C-alpha positions as CSV (number, residue, x, y, z in Angstrom):
1,M,0.0,5.9,-15.9
2,N,1.9,8.9,-17.1
3,L,0.8,12.4,-16.1
4,N,-1.2,14.1,-18.8
5,P,0.7,17.4,-19.8
6,A,-2.7,19.0,-20.2
7,L,-3.9,17.9,-16.7
8,L,-2.6,18.4,-13.3
9,F,-3.4,15.6,-10.9
10,I,-3.4,16.6,-7.3
11,P,-2.9,13.5,-5.2
12,A,-4.1,13.3,-1.5
13,V,-0.7,13.8,-0.1
14,A,-0.4,17.3,-1.8
15,A,-4.0,18.6,-1.6
16,G,-3.2,20.6,1.4
17,L,-1.2,22.9,-0.8
18,L,-4.1,24.3,-2.5
19,A,-6.7,24.9,0.4
20,A,-6.8,26.1,4.0
21,P,-6.1,23.4,6.4
22,T,-9.1,21.5,7.9
23,A,-9.6,18.9,10.6
24,Q,-10.1,16.3,7.8
25,A,-7.4,15.1,5.7
26,Q,-7.7,16.2,2.2
27,T,-8.2,13.4,-0.2
28,V,-8.5,12.8,-4.0
29,L,-9.5,9.3,-5.2
30,W,-9.5,8.0,-8.8
31,A,-11.5,5.0,-9.7
32,S,-9.7,1.9,-8.9
33,K,-12.2,-0.9,-10.1
34,V,-15.0,-1.2,-12.7
35,E,-18.1,-2.5,-11.0
36,A,-20.4,-2.7,-14.0
37,V,-20.7,-1.5,-17.5
38,S,-23.5,-1.2,-20.1
39,S,-21.4,-2.0,-23.1
40,Q,-17.8,-2.2,-24.2
41,K,-15.6,-2.5,-27.3
42,A,-12.9,-4.4,-25.6
43,K,-12.0,-6.1,-22.5
44,G,-9.2,-6.2,-19.9
45,K,-6.4,-3.9,-20.7
46,E,-7.1,-3.7,-24.4
47,P,-7.7,-0.2,-25.9
48,F,-11.0,1.4,-25.2
49,S,-11.9,-1.1,-22.5
50,P,-13.7,0.0,-19.4
51,E,-10.7,-0.4,-17.3
52,K,-9.1,2.6,-19.1
53,V,-11.1,4.9,-16.8
54,L,-9.1,3.7,-13.8
55,G,-6.4,5.8,-12.3
56,E,-5.6,9.5,-12.8
57,P,-6.2,11.1,-16.2
58,N,-3.8,10.0,-18.9
59,A,-5.3,10.2,-22.3
60,Q,-3.2,12.4,-24.3
61,P,-3.5,14.5,-26.4
62,L,-7.0,15.9,-25.4
63,G,-9.6,16.3,-28.1
64,Q,-8.6,13.1,-29.9
65,I,-9.7,9.4,-29.9
66,N,-7.2,7.7,-27.5
67,N,-6.6,4.0,-26.6
68,E,-6.3,5.0,-22.9
69,A,-10.0,5.8,-22.5
70,W,-13.3,3.9,-22.5
71,I,-15.6,3.9,-25.4
72,P,-19.2,2.6,-25.0
73,A,-20.0,0.1,-27.7
74,K,-23.6,1.2,-28.2
75,D,-25.5,4.4,-29.1
76,G,-28.4,4.8,-26.6
77,A,-29.9,6.8,-23.8
78,N,-28.8,4.5,-20.9
79,E,-25.2,3.7,-21.5
80,F,-23.3,3.8,-18.1
81,I,-20.1,2.9,-16.3
82,E,-20.0,2.2,-12.6
83,V,-16.7,2.3,-10.6
84,R,-15.5,1.9,-7.0
85,F,-12.8,3.7,-5.3
86,A,-9.9,2.3,-3.1
87,R,-11.6,3.7,0.0
88,S,-14.6,5.7,1.1
89,V,-14.5,9.5,1.4
90,Q,-17.0,12.2,2.5
91,A,-17.2,13.7,-0.9
92,Q,-17.6,17.4,-1.9
93,Q,-17.0,16.9,-5.6
94,V,-17.0,14.4,-8.4
95,T,-15.0,15.0,-11.7
96,V,-15.4,13.3,-14.9
97,I,-12.8,13.7,-17.8
98,E,-14.5,13.5,-21.2
99,N,-11.2,13.6,-23.3
100,F,-13.2,13.3,-26.6
101,N,-16.6,14.3,-28.0
102,P,-18.2,15.6,-24.6
103,G,-21.6,16.3,-23.8
104,S,-23.4,13.0,-23.5
105,V,-23.3,12.7,-19.6
106,T,-26.9,12.9,-18.4
107,K,-26.6,11.7,-14.8
108,I,-23.9,11.2,-12.1
109,E,-24.8,9.2,-9.0
110,L,-22.6,8.5,-5.9
111,I,-22.7,5.1,-4.2
112,D,-22.4,5.0,-0.4
113,T,-20.9,2.2,1.7
114,K,-24.4,0.7,2.1
115,G,-24.8,0.5,-1.7
116,E,-27.4,3.2,-1.8
117,H,-27.2,5.8,-4.8
118,H,-27.3,9.5,-4.4
119,Q,-27.8,11.6,-7.6
120,V,-25.6,14.7,-7.6
121,Y,-25.8,15.8,-11.3
122,T,-28.6,15.7,-14.0
123,N,-28.6,16.9,-17.7
124,T,-31.9,16.8,-19.2
125,N,-30.6,18.3,-22.6
126,P,-27.4,16.3,-23.7
127,G,-25.8,17.2,-26.8
128,P,-22.5,18.1,-28.6
129,L,-20.5,20.8,-27.1
130,P,-18.2,23.3,-29.0
131,E,-15.2,22.0,-27.1
132,A,-13.5,18.9,-28.2
133,F,-13.1,17.7,-24.6
134,R,-14.3,18.7,-21.2
135,T,-13.5,18.3,-17.4
136,L,-17.0,18.0,-15.9
137,Q,-16.6,19.1,-12.3
138,V,-19.6,18.7,-10.1
139,K,-19.5,20.4,-6.5
140,F,-21.9,20.0,-3.7
141,K,-22.2,20.2,0.1
142,P,-20.9,17.2,2.0
143,E,-23.6,14.8,3.3
144,K,-23.4,12.2,6.2
145,Y,-22.9,9.3,3.8
146,R,-19.4,8.2,2.6
147,T,-18.8,7.7,-1.1
148,I,-17.3,4.5,-2.2
149,G,-18.3,4.5,-5.9
150,A,-19.9,6.5,-8.7
151,R,-22.2,5.8,-11.6
152,I,-22.0,7.8,-14.9
153,T,-25.0,7.5,-17.2
154,M,-24.7,8.8,-20.8
155,N,-27.1,9.4,-23.8
156,T,-24.6,8.6,-26.5
157,A,-27.2,8.7,-29.1
158,K,-27.4,12.6,-28.6
159,V,-23.6,13.2,-29.4
160,T,-22.7,11.8,-32.8
161,G,-19.6,9.8,-33.1
162,V,-17.2,8.3,-30.5
163,N,-17.7,9.2,-26.9
164,Q,-14.8,8.7,-24.6
165,I,-14.3,8.9,-20.7
166,D,-10.7,9.0,-19.5
167,A,-11.1,9.2,-15.7
168,I,-13.6,9.5,-12.8
169,G,-12.5,11.1,-9.5
170,V,-14.0,12.2,-6.1
171,A,-12.6,14.5,-3.5
172,N,-13.5,15.8,0.0
173,V,-12.5,19.3,-1.0
174,D,-14.1,21.7,-3.5
175,V,-10.9,22.9,-5.1
176,Q,-10.2,22.0,-8.7
177,I,-8.4,18.8,-8.9
178,V,-7.3,19.0,-12.5
179,K,-6.2,22.1,-14.3
180,Q,-6.4,22.3,-18.1
181,D,-3.8,25.1,-18.3
182,F,-1.1,23.0,-16.6
183,K,2.1,22.6,-18.4
184,N,4.5,19.9,-17.6
185,P,7.9,21.1,-16.6
186,A,10.8,20.1,-18.6
187,S,12.3,16.7,-17.6
188,S,15.4,18.4,-16.3
189,D,13.2,20.3,-13.8
190,V,12.8,19.0,-10.2
191,E,9.2,19.1,-9.0
192,T,9.5,19.5,-5.2
193,V,7.6,19.8,-2.1
194,Q,8.8,21.8,1.1
195,M,8.9,20.1,4.5
196,D,8.2,22.2,7.5
197,S,10.9,20.6,9.6
198,T,14.5,20.0,9.8
199,L,16.6,16.7,10.0
200,K,17.5,15.6,13.4
201,N,20.4,13.3,14.0
202,L,19.2,10.2,16.1
203,G,22.4,10.5,18.3
204,P,25.1,8.4,19.6
205,N,22.7,5.5,20.8
206,I,22.1,4.7,17.1
207,N,24.7,6.7,15.1
208,S,28.4,5.9,15.3
209,R,31.6,7.1,13.5
210,Y,31.0,4.0,11.3
211,V,28.5,3.9,8.5
212,D,25.0,3.5,9.9
213,T,22.5,2.8,7.2
214,H,19.2,1.3,6.0
215,P,16.8,2.1,8.9
216,V,13.7,-0.1,9.1
217,I,11.0,1.1,11.6
218,S,8.4,-1.4,13.0
219,P,4.8,-0.4,12.1
220,D,4.3,0.5,15.9
221,G,7.1,2.8,15.6
222,R,8.9,1.2,18.8
223,T,11.6,-0.7,17.3
224,M,14.2,0.3,14.7
225,F,16.5,-2.1,12.8
226,F,19.6,-0.8,10.8
227,A,22.9,-1.9,9.4
228,R,26.4,-1.1,10.6
229,Q,29.4,-1.4,8.5
230,G,32.9,-2.4,9.8
231,H,32.0,-1.8,13.4
232,P,34.0,-3.5,16.2
233,G,30.7,-4.9,17.7
234,N,29.9,-6.8,14.5
235,V,30.0,-10.6,14.8
236,G,33.1,-10.7,12.8
237,G,34.6,-7.6,14.4
238,S,35.8,-4.6,12.4
239,R,36.5,-6.8,9.4
240,D,32.9,-7.7,9.3
241,P,31.5,-5.7,6.3
242,Q,28.0,-5.3,7.7
243,D,25.7,-6.5,10.4
244,I,22.0,-5.9,11.5
245,W,21.5,-3.9,14.7
246,Y,18.4,-2.8,16.5
247,S,17.3,-0.3,19.2
248,K,14.1,0.4,21.1
249,L,12.3,3.6,21.6
250,T,12.5,4.7,25.2
251,S,10.5,7.9,25.0
252,G,7.9,8.7,22.3
253,K,7.5,12.3,23.6
254,N,11.3,13.0,23.6
255,Q,12.0,10.6,20.6
256,T,15.0,9.0,22.4
257,W,16.3,5.5,21.7
258,S,18.0,2.7,23.8
259,P,21.7,1.9,22.9
260,A,21.8,-0.2,19.8
261,R,22.5,-3.9,20.1
262,N,23.8,-6.4,17.5
263,L,20.9,-8.7,16.3
264,G,23.2,-11.7,16.8
265,S,23.9,-14.8,14.8
266,P,21.8,-15.9,13.0
267,P,21.2,-14.0,10.8
268,N,24.5,-12.0,11.1
269,G,27.5,-13.8,10.1
270,P,31.3,-12.9,10.5
271,E,32.1,-12.4,6.9
272,D,28.8,-11.4,5.2
273,P,27.1,-7.8,4.4
274,N,24.1,-8.8,6.4
275,G,21.1,-6.5,5.8
276,L,17.4,-6.4,7.0
277,A,15.0,-5.2,4.3
278,S,11.7,-4.9,6.3
279,V,9.9,-6.5,9.2
280,S,6.3,-7.8,9.7
281,A,3.6,-5.8,11.3
282,N,4.3,-7.6,14.8
283,G,8.2,-7.5,14.4
284,Q,8.5,-11.2,14.5
285,V,9.4,-12.0,10.8
286,A,12.2,-10.3,9.1
287,L,12.8,-10.1,5.3
288,L,16.7,-10.3,4.8
289,I,18.8,-9.5,1.9
290,G,20.6,-12.4,0.4
291,V,20.1,-16.2,0.4
292,Y,22.0,-18.2,3.2
293,V,23.8,-21.3,2.1
294,D,25.7,-23.3,4.9
295,G,25.6,-20.3,7.1
296,F,27.0,-17.8,4.4
297,M,25.1,-15.2,2.7
298,E,24.9,-14.9,-1.2
299,P,23.4,-11.9,-2.8
300,K,20.9,-14.0,-4.9
301,G,17.6,-13.0,-3.5
302,F,15.9,-12.8,-0.2
303,S,15.4,-14.9,3.0
304,T,13.0,-14.7,6.2
305,S,14.0,-15.2,9.6
306,R,11.5,-15.7,12.5
307,H,12.0,-14.4,16.1
308,S,11.6,-16.7,19.2
309,P,12.7,-16.5,22.8
310,G,16.0,-18.2,21.6
311,G,16.7,-15.5,19.0
312,W,16.3,-15.5,15.3
313,S,15.9,-18.6,13.2
314,V,18.2,-19.8,10.5
315,P,17.1,-17.8,7.4
316,Q,15.0,-19.6,4.8
317,K,15.1,-18.6,1.1
318,V,12.1,-16.8,-0.4
319,Q,10.9,-18.6,-3.4
320,I,10.2,-16.2,-6.3
321,D,9.3,-17.4,-9.9
322,N,11.9,-16.4,-12.5
323,Y,13.8,-14.4,-10.0
324,R,16.8,-12.6,-11.6
325,N,19.1,-9.8,-10.8
326,D,21.8,-8.8,-13.1
327,D,23.3,-6.3,-10.8
328,K,25.7,-8.3,-8.7
329,E,26.4,-5.6,-6.1
330,H,23.1,-4.0,-5.5
331,L,19.8,-5.5,-4.1
332,D,16.9,-3.9,-2.1
333,G,13.6,-5.2,-1.1
334,F,10.6,-4.5,1.0
335,L,7.6,-6.8,2.2
336,A,4.3,-4.9,2.5
337,T,2.8,-4.7,5.9
338,S,-0.3,-6.5,4.5
339,G,1.9,-9.5,3.4
340,K,0.4,-9.1,-0.1
341,A,3.2,-7.6,-2.1
342,L,7.1,-8.0,-2.2
343,L,8.9,-5.0,-3.7
344,M,12.5,-5.5,-4.9
345,A,15.0,-3.2,-6.6
346,V,16.8,-5.4,-9.1
347,E,18.2,-5.3,-12.6
348,R,16.3,-7.3,-15.3
349,P,16.1,-7.4,-19.0
350,E,12.6,-5.9,-19.2
351,G,13.5,-3.0,-16.9
352,Q,14.3,0.6,-17.9
353,G,18.0,0.1,-17.1
354,G,20.1,-0.3,-13.9
355,Q,18.2,-1.0,-10.8
356,D,14.3,-0.9,-11.2
357,I,11.6,-1.6,-8.8
358,F,9.6,-4.7,-9.3
359,V,6.7,-6.3,-7.4
360,S,5.8,-10.0,-6.7
361,F,2.7,-11.4,-5.2
362,P,2.1,-14.4,-3.0
363,K,0.7,-17.5,-4.8
364,P,-2.6,-18.9,-3.2
365,T,-2.6,-22.0,-1.3
366,P,-3.6,-24.9,-3.5
367,V,-7.3,-26.0,-3.3
368,G,-7.6,-28.7,-0.6
369,E,-4.3,-27.9,1.0
370,Q,-4.2,-26.3,4.5
371,Y,-2.0,-23.3,5.1
372,D,1.2,-24.2,6.9
373,P,3.0,-21.2,8.5
374,K,6.3,-23.1,8.5
375,K,6.1,-23.6,4.8
376,P,7.8,-20.7,2.7
377,V,5.4,-18.6,0.8
378,Q,5.7,-19.0,-3.0
379,W,5.9,-15.7,-4.9
380,T,4.9,-14.9,-8.5
381,K,7.2,-13.7,-11.2
382,P,8.3,-9.9,-10.6
383,I,6.6,-7.4,-12.7
384,S,7.9,-3.7,-13.1
385,L,6.2,-0.8,-11.4
386,G,6.4,0.9,-14.9
387,P,8.1,3.8,-16.4
388,T,6.5,6.4,-14.2
389,I,8.5,5.0,-11.4
390,N,11.5,3.4,-13.1
391,T,14.2,5.2,-15.0
392,P,17.3,4.3,-17.1
393,G,19.2,5.4,-13.9
394,A,19.1,3.5,-10.5
395,D,15.7,3.4,-8.7
396,F,16.1,1.5,-5.4
397,A,15.4,1.6,-1.7
398,P,11.6,1.1,-2.0
399,F,9.4,1.6,1.1
400,L,5.7,1.1,0.9
401,A,3.7,2.9,3.7
402,S,1.3,1.1,5.9
403,D,-1.6,2.4,3.9
404,N,-0.3,0.1,1.1
405,K,-0.4,2.9,-1.4
406,T,2.2,5.5,-0.7
407,L,5.6,4.7,-2.0
408,Y,8.9,6.3,-1.1
409,F,12.1,5.4,-3.0
410,A,15.4,6.7,-4.0
411,S,16.5,7.5,-7.5
412,D,19.4,9.0,-9.4
413,G,17.3,9.0,-12.6
414,H,14.5,11.4,-11.9
415,G,16.7,14.6,-11.5
416,G,17.3,16.1,-8.1
417,Y,19.8,17.8,-5.9
418,G,22.7,15.3,-5.7
419,K,23.9,11.7,-6.0
420,S,20.4,10.3,-5.3
421,D,17.3,11.8,-3.9
422,I,14.1,10.4,-2.2
423,F,10.8,10.7,-4.1
424,Y,7.2,9.6,-3.3
425,S,4.4,8.4,-5.3
426,K,0.8,7.1,-5.0
427,R,-0.5,3.8,-6.3
428,L,-3.5,4.6,-8.3
429,D,-5.1,1.2,-8.9
430,S,-4.7,-2.6,-8.3
431,T,-2.4,-3.3,-11.2
432,W,0.7,-1.9,-9.4
433,T,1.7,-0.3,-12.7
434,H,-0.2,2.9,-12.5
435,W,1.4,5.5,-10.2
436,S,1.1,9.2,-9.8
437,V,4.2,11.2,-11.1
438,P,7.0,10.9,-8.5
439,R,7.6,14.1,-6.5
440,N,11.1,15.1,-5.1
441,M,10.9,15.4,-1.3
442,G,12.7,18.8,-1.5
443,P,15.9,20.3,-0.2
444,V,15.2,19.7,3.4
445,V,15.2,15.9,2.8
446,N,17.7,15.8,-0.1
447,S,21.0,17.3,-0.6
448,P,23.9,17.2,-3.0
449,D,25.0,14.2,-1.0
450,F,23.7,10.7,-0.9
451,D,20.1,10.4,0.6
452,A,18.2,7.2,0.6
453,Y,16.4,4.5,2.7
454,Y,13.4,6.4,3.7
455,T,11.0,4.6,6.3
456,V,7.8,5.8,8.1
457,S,5.9,4.3,11.0
458,A,2.2,3.5,10.7
459,A,1.4,6.7,12.5
460,G,3.1,8.7,9.8
461,D,4.4,11.3,12.3
462,N,8.0,10.8,11.7
463,A,10.2,9.6,8.8
464,Y,13.7,8.2,9.0
465,L,16.4,8.3,6.4
466,V,20.1,8.0,5.7
467,S,22.3,10.9,4.8
468,S,25.9,11.6,4.5
469,R,25.6,15.2,5.3
470,N,26.7,16.3,9.0
471,G,27.3,12.6,9.9
472,T,29.4,11.5,12.8
473,D,33.0,11.9,11.8
474,G,31.8,12.5,8.3
475,S,30.1,9.0,8.0
476,K,26.6,8.2,6.9
477,D,24.0,8.5,9.7
478,I,20.3,8.0,10.4
479,F,18.2,11.0,10.8
480,R,14.6,11.8,11.7
481,I,12.2,14.4,10.2
482,A,8.7,15.2,11.4
483,L,6.2,15.2,8.8
484,A,3.5,17.9,8.3
485,P,-0.1,16.4,7.8
486,A,0.1,17.2,4.0
487,F,3.0,14.8,3.4
488,K,1.9,11.8,5.6
489,P,0.6,8.6,4.2
490,E,-3.0,8.0,4.5
491,V,-4.6,7.4,7.9
492,V,-4.5,3.9,9.3
493,T,-5.6,2.0,12.4
494,L,-3.2,-0.4,14.1
495,V,-4.9,-3.4,15.7
496,Q,-3.0,-5.4,18.2
497,G,-3.8,-8.3,20.5
498,K,-3.2,-11.9,21.2
499,V,-4.7,-15.1,19.8
500,L,-5.3,-17.5,22.7
501,D,-7.0,-20.9,23.3
502,A,-10.5,-20.0,24.8
503,V,-10.2,-22.8,27.4
504,T,-6.6,-22.8,28.5
505,K,-5.6,-19.2,27.6
506,K,-2.4,-20.5,26.1
507,P,-1.1,-18.6,23.1
508,I,-1.8,-20.0,19.6
509,R,0.1,-19.7,16.3
510,A,-2.6,-18.5,14.0
511,L,-3.1,-16.8,10.7
512,I,-5.2,-13.7,10.7
513,H,-6.9,-12.7,7.4
514,Y,-8.5,-9.2,7.0
515,E,-10.9,-8.2,4.2
516,N,-12.9,-5.2,3.0
517,L,-16.5,-6.0,4.0
518,I,-17.8,-3.9,1.2
519,T,-15.9,-5.5,-1.7
520,G,-15.1,-8.7,-0.2
521,E,-11.5,-8.2,-1.2
522,E,-8.9,-9.8,1.2
523,I,-6.4,-6.9,2.1
524,G,-3.9,-8.6,4.0
525,V,-2.6,-11.7,6.0
526,A,-0.8,-11.7,9.3
527,E,0.5,-14.3,11.6
528,S,0.5,-14.5,15.6
529,S,3.5,-15.2,17.5
530,P,3.8,-18.8,18.6
531,V,5.6,-17.5,21.8
532,D,2.8,-15.2,23.2
533,G,0.2,-15.3,20.6
534,S,0.6,-11.6,19.8
535,Y,-0.5,-10.2,16.4
536,T,-0.6,-6.8,14.7
537,I,-2.5,-5.7,11.6
538,V,-2.8,-2.4,10.0
539,L,-6.1,-1.2,8.5
540,P,-6.2,1.8,6.2
541,A,-9.1,4.2,6.9
542,G,-12.2,4.5,4.9
543,V,-13.2,0.9,4.9
544,Q,-15.4,-1.5,7.1
545,Y,-13.1,-4.5,7.9
546,G,-13.7,-8.1,9.1
547,Y,-10.8,-10.1,10.4
548,R,-10.4,-13.7,11.6
549,A,-8.0,-15.9,13.2
550,E,-7.6,-19.5,11.9
551,A,-5.6,-22.4,13.4
552,A,-5.6,-26.0,12.9
553,D,-8.1,-27.9,15.3
554,Y,-9.8,-24.7,16.1
555,I,-13.0,-22.9,15.1
556,A,-12.1,-19.6,13.5
557,E,-12.8,-16.4,15.6
558,N,-14.1,-13.3,13.7
559,A,-14.0,-9.6,14.7
560,S,-14.9,-6.4,12.9
561,L,-13.7,-2.8,12.7
562,D,-15.6,0.2,11.0
563,A,-12.9,2.5,9.9
564,T,-15.0,4.5,7.4
565,T,-14.9,7.7,9.5
566,S,-11.3,7.4,10.7
567,D,-9.5,10.8,10.2
568,K,-6.5,10.3,12.4
569,Y,-4.1,7.4,13.4
570,S,-5.4,5.2,16.1
571,E,-4.4,2.0,18.0
572,K,-6.9,-0.7,19.1
573,Q,-6.5,-3.7,21.4
574,Q,-8.5,-6.8,20.4
575,D,-7.7,-10.4,21.8
576,L,-9.1,-13.3,19.8
577,F,-10.1,-16.5,21.5
578,L,-10.1,-19.6,19.4
579,V,-12.3,-22.6,20.6
580,P,-10.9,-26.0,20.2
581,F,-12.8,-28.1,17.7
582,K,-14.4,-31.0,19.7
583,V,-17.4,-33.1,19.0
584,G,-20.3,-32.1,21.2
585,Q,-18.9,-28.8,22.5
586,K,-21.0,-25.8,22.4
587,V,-19.6,-22.5,21.2
588,K,-20.6,-18.9,20.7
589,L,-20.2,-17.7,17.1
590,N,-19.5,-14.1,16.6
591,N,-19.6,-11.8,13.6
592,I,-20.7,-14.2,10.8
593,F,-20.1,-12.2,7.6
594,F,-22.3,-12.8,4.4
595,P,-21.6,-11.4,1.0
596,R,-23.7,-8.5,-0.2
597,A,-27.3,-9.6,-1.2
598,S,-26.6,-13.2,-0.2
599,I,-27.7,-15.3,2.7
600,T,-25.1,-18.1,1.8
601,C,-22.1,-18.3,4.2
602,S,-18.7,-17.5,2.9
603,P,-16.8,-20.9,3.2
604,A,-13.3,-19.6,4.1
605,P,-14.0,-18.6,7.7
606,F,-16.1,-21.7,8.7
607,P,-15.3,-25.3,9.4
608,S,-17.0,-27.9,7.3
609,C,-19.7,-28.4,10.0
610,C,-22.4,-26.1,8.5
611,A,-25.4,-28.3,8.2
612,W,-27.7,-25.9,6.7
613,C,-26.1,-22.8,5.0
614,A,-29.1,-21.9,2.9
615,S,-30.9,-20.6,6.0
616,C,-28.3,-19.8,8.3
617,A,-28.8,-16.1,8.0
618,T,-31.7,-16.5,10.4
619,T,-31.5,-19.8,12.1
620,P,-27.8,-21.2,11.9
621,R,-27.6,-24.9,12.9
622,W,-24.2,-26.4,13.3
623,R,-23.1,-30.1,13.5
624,F,-20.3,-31.0,15.8
């Protein structure tokens, strides 16, 4: 969504600019899902539909009927809309944007993670107001419960004419999260944030007098992959245009790295500009730039390579419906840590011009077909992230933080300090087309020279980027910058462990699904290593999670994690033991999860041996 010139949206990443620091991260959340509604004039993405309340305020101009706001279809005393937020928060305020004909709101209730309602606002005398629009801000002292949703009740019969609501937000601070006197700067202005650190060159173990570019940090922050151009140590020597290299963190305290080593062949070839776009959470699967045919790389999409004791596998092409890139020289990509989104910077006819950032999603496994980790994932047709992110200029180098919401990217179309600058933006809902207005990372990160390829570990303490200023012998180098809390992605928990056979203790290649236990939504999918069974998943804070490991001929193992109160980065060790599925074997079943208000087992985590699901909430009986 575009930012409303009459409203200033303060995202979580910038809220610290407006209030004194506290121990808790300052968070502003806008509705991300419509849970229920009393009546509606339209459905889906049509004008006036309930989904128009999702995301930051965007109905413009204020005081007029707008397609981008919800209209109840009936006149009555109990019209309502109930929404959910992307995560839970210990709220101190709720804000409702009545962009046209305000005064009908009679009650506001917050909904906690247990589904209980807490009334925070009552209006016993609804009626028309002298203003054409209103920002209804309700403040209160924080309670022990954590808010995951809100329900707004209206008496539309008391306010004649159309009643519209544009947005619903909550925050864990009592500062004003929208300002009606805000004026949007001219498009030529650069909206910036100031970093409280300086760029630090990573030194000779990583940087050389050759071009060192495109750093990719593993989620645990312990391995860095990057590219070197024309280096004598490349597979094809100094004539080799580009190879992938890597380095290991030797001291987290001192931020020192081991001498870089060539990743080897495959995937590196003697004549190709090889590049690594991103790496999976456990560092075992790499997304590569280009498609490999007979050992040679062609810049016609993406490939994946898997790590084993013998090295990296021959790259396999990533299958993307209707893939197209009209820019024959430039291609960037990034696979989300969750495995649920593939970002790509390509030039397509439906874009804004030049390189734009698009996203594809994995297609579901066909009904009745068992997931095969060796079979390539099929991806949907790319969709544009929209004009808030993309410009007629080049928008490229996307990096999605482990919170699955904070996007960093490079652009020469948003204005800035030089050839290309680094920006950040927050995803506002599940459509992937509504984003907060990109903010320039400021003059410490950006310069008159080339600045791009920004990457952050799951902990969010340090960021890495490429710059041509003060590089070794004038070349491009990789730099580190320490992030202040206000500029970090949202808090996550990194869970690591091994998937093992419960009888033999041997490692198992398994698929790990993790989901939001409140909403039932699957958040992500990871894969354990066939070598040692190791897995890594990253869980954004504010949610109760369930996760399970699945493998052929084994009974699924379930575990859970309550991250609703997490306020800082943490790591957890959790080994998962899978029991071989054999007739007559007795097993212990852990963490059987049921959908809210149901005693019926969810079918996905369980084998087809459940003999009596209707009553297994109290007396499970299993047939083996």
